N, C-alpha and C positions, 0 to 999 in steps of 0.2 A: 472169511471176511477180509476184504482188501483194505489195507492201511496205507495211507500216503503220509510220508514224513513232511511236517511243516517246518520244524526246526529241531534243535537238540532235545527239547523237552515237550514237544507237542506233535500229535499225530491226528490225522483226519480220516474218517470214514465218509466218503463222498455221498452227497444226497442221492439216494436211489429211489426214484419215483415208483419203480416196479414193485418195491416192497413197502410203499406207502410213506417213505420218509419225506417229511415236509422241510427239513433242514439237515445239514450234515451233523455228524457226531464227532466230538473232539476228545482226545484222550491225553492227559498230562502224564508223561512217563519218560524214562530214558531207555536206552537199549536193553539194559539188564532187566528192568521191571516189565517191559513190554513182552518179553518172552514168557514171563510168568503169567501175565494177563491173558496171553493167547491160549493158555492151557485149560480154560473153562469157557462157559457160555457167556461171559460178561460182555464181550464185544457185540454179540448178537443182541443182548439185552439192551445195551445202550443205543444201538441202532433202532431197536423197537421203540425206545423212548422218544426217538426223533419223529415218530409217527403221530404223537398226541396232537389233537386239534388245538390251534392257538399257540403252539410252541414258538418261542422267540430265539433267533440267532443260531443256536446249536444245542444239542444234548451234550452234556459235559461229563467226563469221568476223571476222577482224581487218581493219583498213582497207587492208592491202596484198594483200588477197585477189585471186587471179586463177585462171583455169581450170587445173586440173591433171589428174592421173590419179585417177579415183574421187572423192576428196574434193578440193576446191580447195586450192591453196597458200594458206596463211593460215587454214586451218580447224582447229578444236579440237572434239573429240568425247570426252566422258567416258562410259564404260560401267561398270556395276556390276561390281566385281572378283570377285563370286561367281556372279552370274546373267547377266552380260552377254557380249559377244563381243569378239574382237580382229580387226581388219581391217588387213592389210598395206597396202592401198591408201589407208587413212586415216593412214598414217605416211609412206609414200613410198619411192622407190627409193634415194635417197642417204641412208641411215640415219645419223643424227647428223651430217648436214651442219651445221656450227656455226661459231662465230666466236671467235677468241682475240684479245685486245687486250694488247699489251706496252707498258709504259711505259719511258722511259729518263731518264737524267740530262742528256741533250743538249738544246740549244736549236736550233730550226730555223735561225735566222740564222747560227749558228756553223758549220753544216756545209753551207750553201747551195752553196758553190763546189766541194764534193766530192760533190754529189748524183748527178751523171752517172756518176761512177766507182762509186758505191755501188750504184745500180740495176743497172748492168752486172754487178757482182760477184754481186748477189742472183740475177739472171737466169741467170748461169752456174752457180750453185751449187744452185738449187732446181729439181728436175725438174718440168716443166710439160707440159701437152698430153694429148690422148686416149691412154690406154694407157701413159702415161709410167712408166718404171721407175726406181727409186732405187738408191742404192749398197748398200742393205740387201737381202739375200736371206735369208729365214727358212726354216729347215727345219721339219718338222712339229711338233716339240717346242716350238721357239721360237714358232711361230705360235699354238699352243695357249695358251702363257703370255700372249701379247699379247691374245688373245681373252678370256682369263679375267681379266686384271688391268688392262688398259688403260694409262693414263698411268703408273701405278705401275711397270709393266714397263719403260717407257722410262726412268724415273728410275733404277731399279736398274741398267739397262744403261749408265748414264752420260750420258743425255740430259736434262740439267737437274737441279734440286734438289728435295728432298722438300718444301720450302716452296711450290713451284709447285702441288702437289696441293691445298693449302688454298684456292686461288683458282680451282678448276675445279668446275663444277657436278657434284654427286655425287662430288666428290673424284677425278674422272677415271676412275671405274670403276663400272659397274652390277653389283649383286649378281644372282645368278641366271643369269649368262651360261653357255651350254652349247656349248662348242666342237664337241662331237660332233654337234650339230644343224646345223652349217654344212656344206654339201655339199662334195664334193671339187672340183667346178668352181669354187665360190665361193672356196675356199681357194687354189686355183691362181691365180685372178685376183688375189688379194691378196698372194701370197707375195713379190712384188718391188715392191709399191706403197707400202709403209710409208715415210713421208718424202717423199711426192710431192704436188703441188698439184692436178693434174688440169686439167680444161678447163671450158668453159661459164662459169658465173658465179663460179667459184672464183678467188681472187686472193690475192696478198700485196701490201699497200699500206703505204708509208711515209707518215705523216701528221704534222700538227701540230695541237695543241689551239688552235683558233681563238677559241672563246668558252667561258667557264665561266658556267653559269646558277645553279648551286648550289655556292657556295664551300665550305660545310661538307662536303657529300658528296664533292666533288672532292678536297678535302684528305685525307679519310679513305681515298680510293682512290689517292692519290699522283699526282693529275692536276693540272696547272697550265697557264695560258695560255703559248703559245710553246714548249711541250715537244714533243719528237719522240716519236711513238708508232708502233707497227707493228700492223696488223690482218691476221690470217690467216683466210681463209674457205675451208674445205674439209671433207671428210667421210670416209666409209669406202671411197671409191673403188670399184673393180670388185667387191670382195668384198661390200660392202653392197648394191650393185645386184643382184648375183646372188642374195643372200639373199631380197630382195623378190621377184624373178622366180620363184624356186623355190617360195616359200610362197603366192604368188598362185595358182599351179597347185594346190598342196595344198588351200588353203581353197576354191578354186573347185569342186573335186571333193567337198568336205565339205558344200556347201550342201544338196544333196538328202539326204545321210545324216542331217542334223540337222533337216530340214524347214524350212530358212531360205529366205526369199524376199527378194531385194533388187532395187531397180529398175535397178541397173547392176551388172553382174558385176565391174566394176573395184572394187567395194566388197565383194567376196567376203570371208567372215569365218567364224569358228568359235567355238563357246562357250569361254569362258575355261577351263573345267575339262576340255576335250577334249584328247586326245593331240596333235591338230593345233595347237591354240593354244599348248599348253605347249612344243612343239617350236619353233614360230615365235618365241615370246617369248624362249626361250633363245638362238636364233640371232640375233634382233634385238639383244639385249643384248650378245652377243659382237661383232657388227658395230659397235655403238656404242662398245664398248671399243677396237676397232681404230681408230676415228676419233679418240677421245681420244688414243691413243698417236701417231697420225699427226700431230696438231697439236703434240703435245709434242716430237716429233723435229724437226719443221719449225721450231719456236721455238728449239730448241737450235742448229740450223744457222744460223738468222738471227742469233743472238747472235755466233756464230763469224765470220760474214761481216762484220758491223758492226765487230768488233774488228780483223779483218785489213785490211779496206778503209780504215777510218779510222785505223788504227795506234794504237789505244788499248787500255787494259786493262779488265778486267771492272768495276773500281771506278769508273773514269771513265765507262764506258758506262752502268752502273747499270740494265741491262735486267732487268725483272721482269714477271711476269704480273699484269695488272690483274684480268682475269677471263676465263673461257672458258665459253661457253654452247652448248647443244645445240638444234638444230632437228630435225625429222623423227624423232621418238622417241615411244615410249609409256612412261609411268611409272606405277607403282602408288603412289597418294597418298591421304591422308585429306582430305576436304573436308566443310564444313557443308552439309547438304542438308535442307531442310524441318525445321530445328530440331534435327537430329541429325548425328552424325559417320558418314560412310560411306566405305568403302574403294572407290576407283575406279581404273579404268585410263584415264588421260588421254592420248588420242592428240593430239599436237601436230604438225601437218604444215605446215611453213613458219610456225611460231609459236614464241615464246620463253617459257620459264618466267619469271614475274615475281613471285616471292614477295616479301613485304615486306623492303625493304632490299637485296635481291639486285641486283647490277649486271646491266643489260640492254644488249646490244650490237646496234646497228641499222645495218648498212652501207647506204649509199646507192648512188650510181653513181660511177664513177671520175673524173667531171669536176666534182662538186659537193662533197658532204660526207657524213659519217656521224655517228652520235650515240651517246653514252653516257647511259643512263638508269638509274633504279632502280625496282624493283617496289614495290607498295603493298598495303595491306590491302584497298583497294577492288577490286583485281584478284582477290583471293581470293573476294570476294562475287559479283563480276559475271562473271568469265571463267575460273574454275577456276585462278586464279593465272597467267594467260597474257597475252601482248601480241604486238605485231607483231614480225616478224623482219627486215624490210628495206623497200625501196621498193615492190616489186611491179612486174612487167613491164607495159608498155603495148603493146609490139610483140613479136610472135614473133621468133625469131632469123632466120627467112627474111625477114620484113618489114623487120627492121632492116638486114640486108645489102642489100636492095633500096633502102632509103632512103639508104644510105651510098654507093651507087654513084657513082663519079666524085669522091668526097671522100677526103681524107687524114685519117683520124680521129686518127692519131698526131700529126700536125702541129697539128690543132685542139686536142688536149689540151695540147700543148706551149705553145700560145698562151694557155692558161688557167693555165700554171705547173705542169703535171703531166707528168712524164716517164713514158712507157709502153713496155713491152716485152712482146711476145706471140709465141707459137709458131705457132698456127694461122693460116692465110691470112686467114680472116674473123673471127678472135677479137675484134679491136677493134671491127669493125663490128657484130658480134652484140651486143656489150656497150656500145655507145656510149650516152652519157648520155640521149639522147632515147628509148631503148628502155625506159626506166624512168619510173615516176611520180616526182615530186619527193618525196624522202624527208622533207623538211621538212613537207609537207602531212600525211603519214602520222603523223609524230611529234607534230605539233600536235594531232591528234585523240586519240591515246592519252594525251597529257599533259592535255588539257582534260577528257577523260572520266575521268581519274584512275587508269588502270590501270598507268601507269608515268610517272615524271616526269623532266624533262630535267636532266641534270647538265652535259654539255659537248657542243660540236660540234667535229668533227674534220675538217680539210681535207686532201685528198690532195696529196702532193708527188711521189710516184712510185709506179708500179704495175707488177707483173708478172702476166701471165695466160697461160693455156694456149691 
């Protein structure tokens, strides 16, 4: 794949009509990261994304890009909201996999001697692992309300406060959700998974604010050095995965019906105004609402564990939502294109919305650090208001387990000052720090390119995983 350098932090794959590209592909990266990006099929995949009918301006890749299903993780594709298509593979299986950051009134040094008991209590209370089931079982009517209302359902049910909703992307609920478009199989998979963390790269992490870069922005967000924070990373669980699986089949069958050709059937799609696309968007939004509700319930239980384990009250704990962002989602938005405003369907797969002033949460690996950023006007001009979502994998899970053979990853993390608890036999090995790029490298690129700017760096103290 031939890359042309545009500037220090932007590369272009020229539009190649012979492979069906309708627009060029652009990659945000520096010299160091571009070499890592070349090592897998992600550049071919972002070029394939540029073939989608109705695509606008360019297919975009963030610096944490790596090979995924159809579109690479870290890919952003915007299609015309009237004449374009919707592609489940350009959104992903874990619909609205996202991150929530909670701030507290606690200082890390004040609870250091109680951290072991705290992480054990969190691990006991938060369901983790593949197929994990929580203490909530939803009947059909309750599940419909979750799918329709998202985090607002959880607040009404007593899981948190209405103020939380003001600090969640889209208020924690996407309009246009259609619970009836979610299959019976997907509904059954989600019925007992609300309030569960899951497995893979999902985690709950107790952190401390190690460095503040932008004092004004940090103060506005209630963040200060030495503060204890909690980061929750999870999504729509089995329900969202099944929604994607179901509609990949639906859109795959629709390709011939609408005369659409794509270079990779993993990018199967349907016209926005088709029955197939309308059904998928309704189901996708419903799954996204499930994910918002899931993180809301988990945040509430996290508050409860902190209070009980540390034997403190809500006022002393002072736990509040800093922000909650979505990944793996498509949103209908207006953007300036060629001097005019156009309505677009922006597919963000492993990418974060970065509208001006909006908080951006970028988790790293469990051994180093994560970041709090804010979005910028530059992102609106360059990347459809998008930025990175994490560090990006360097090693597959299989390769990570092989590299960890004979090592005790939990002990290594403890040596770094991080207490870890995990359910799966290989969970810590699959997610060991070396399996990921250094998130600092990724954040440096988006900061210097100007699509999101640093506010604070967060250091892990304890982590629970599936």
